[in-house]
C-alpha positions, 0 to 999 in steps of 0.5 A: 494455521494458528492465530494463537496470541498467547505469547503476545507479551513476549514480542514487540514489533517496529514497523517503518511505514513513513512513506505508507498511506494509512490503508497500506499493508504495512500500516494495516499489519501494524494496526491489527497486530497492535490490538494484541501486541506491542507495536511502534510505527515509525513515521516520517522523520522530523528533519532539521532542514525541512521542519526548522525545529526540534520538538521534544520526544514527547511531541514526536510520539503518540499512542495509536487511537484506541490501542494502549500498546501501540505508538506512532513515532517520528524520529529526529533526523539531522542532515547527514550530508554536511561537510565533515559532519556527515559521519558524526550526524549519521551516528547521532541519528542512529543512536537517538533512534535506538534510544527512543525506540527503547523508551517506547518498547520493553527491553525484555522479550523478542523484538521484530523490525519490519523495514520498508525501504532500501535506504534503511540498509544502514540500520538493519541489525542496529535496533536490537532486533531478534529478527529483521523483515523487509516488507515490500509492497512495491518495487522501491527501486523504480518510479511509477514510470518504470524508470530506475531510481539512482542508487536504489538497486544497490541499496536494496541489494545491501539490505537483502544481504542483511535481513532475515526474511522478505515478505512481498505482495506478488510473485513478480516482485518475489522473483525480482527480489530473489535476483537481487540477493547477491550474498551466500546467505539464504533469505526466505521470500514469502508472498503475502498479497494485499488485503481489504479491511473487512470491518469497512468494506461491507457489500450488504450495507446501504450507503448514503450517496456522498454529496460531492458525488451526487452531481456527477452524471451517470454512468460513473466509473471510479478510480480511487487511490493514488493518481499518478503516471501509472494510469493508462491515460491514453486508454481512458481518453480513447474510451471517452471518444467511444462512450462519451456518456461515461463520467470518470471519477478520480478520488485520492492523492494526486501527483503534480500535474495529475489534476491538469491531466484529468482536465486536459485529457478527459475534459467534461468527462473527468472529475477529481476529488481530494483524498477521503477517509477509508471509511468513506470509500465504500460509499463512493464505490457503492454509488458508482456504476463500476470501478477501474484499475487502468494501469500502464503495464510497466516494470512498476505496475507489473510487480504490484498488487493493486489494493483498490482492485481487492476493495472494489471486488470485496464490495461486489462492484463491477471492475475494469482493469489492465492485465496486472499479473497479481490479479489473474486469480480474479480473472472471471470477476474482472473485465480486462482491457488492453493498455492504450486501446480504446475499443477494449475499454468501450467493450468493457464499459458496455459489459460493466453497464449490462452487468451492474444490477446482477446480484449473483455477479455481485456475490461472486465478486465478493466471494472471489476475494473473501479470503483476502481480508486483514482478518485472515492476512494478519495471522498469516503474516504473523505466522510467517514471521515468528516462525523464524524467530531464533 
């Protein structure tokens, strides 16, 4: 495989990543590609109904810090459900989007557009792209509960019938997407799992203990990332009955009701902290005794590839997890638990505590994901995509 970027002046990338966290695959790919090629990250649109204002184009586009060829851009969005005006406004939104993207990117060369949502089926092929890619990091047609979202499967089927290629994070998700391709068109589906930022997660570095973590009793087990109903709250709560000395530390954005869930279900053993920067995450991992990916096993999580598990292991941290299929290759580096079963959690916590100081195990955990950094993933992604450019 080659990572030759000698033709970078001929390719431009557009990434739709408005619902993506700064650490997600789509944003990470875009940011790394932007170091050598022209990239626009299309962020959340400015909605006339929500924002009550119409900022100028210059106010909605800014350069990616430290990168001259990359832009964050927020398109304008007029409400398309207004009576009698819906079709006109829909056309206006699409025309403005295409026009403003043309202002940010050169008109010559090849243009690749990476879509992130089933609802973008309406604009595939309308942005002057030479190649369209659906980058799926989750099953976007269901909730974290695993329940279907009305209309999303139909939209995804339409999108899959239009794009040239699909890149997704797991074998399970690839099978789901393959079953939804209803046209006679052949759409290649490639699996590219999540990866960690090797510039940030360094297991050999000494990290100062975060002040907001210092007062939490040890042993501590960290759950970093999106706090939602995908977490196996029953299993975590039951583990506390068996091992009441453990502190469960939650760091990240929390869905409505999740802070209350931590307090009500976990009592004095549960601690919540708001989101922190990616650069601060390694210090939290380093100063906890173990980390966890305790997901409920439903349609949403079974198709996922948990980024935090890879980041934990990259730091050499002891890890507890329910059996997410995409983590099977890390089998010997993870203490597995069964959803909702307190005794399995208790056994895993004891094992994690016994092994936390084992340097050989720390090295083993890091090595098992050593090939899953963005330094390696980005050239893999680029090769997958540009191989299909006509």
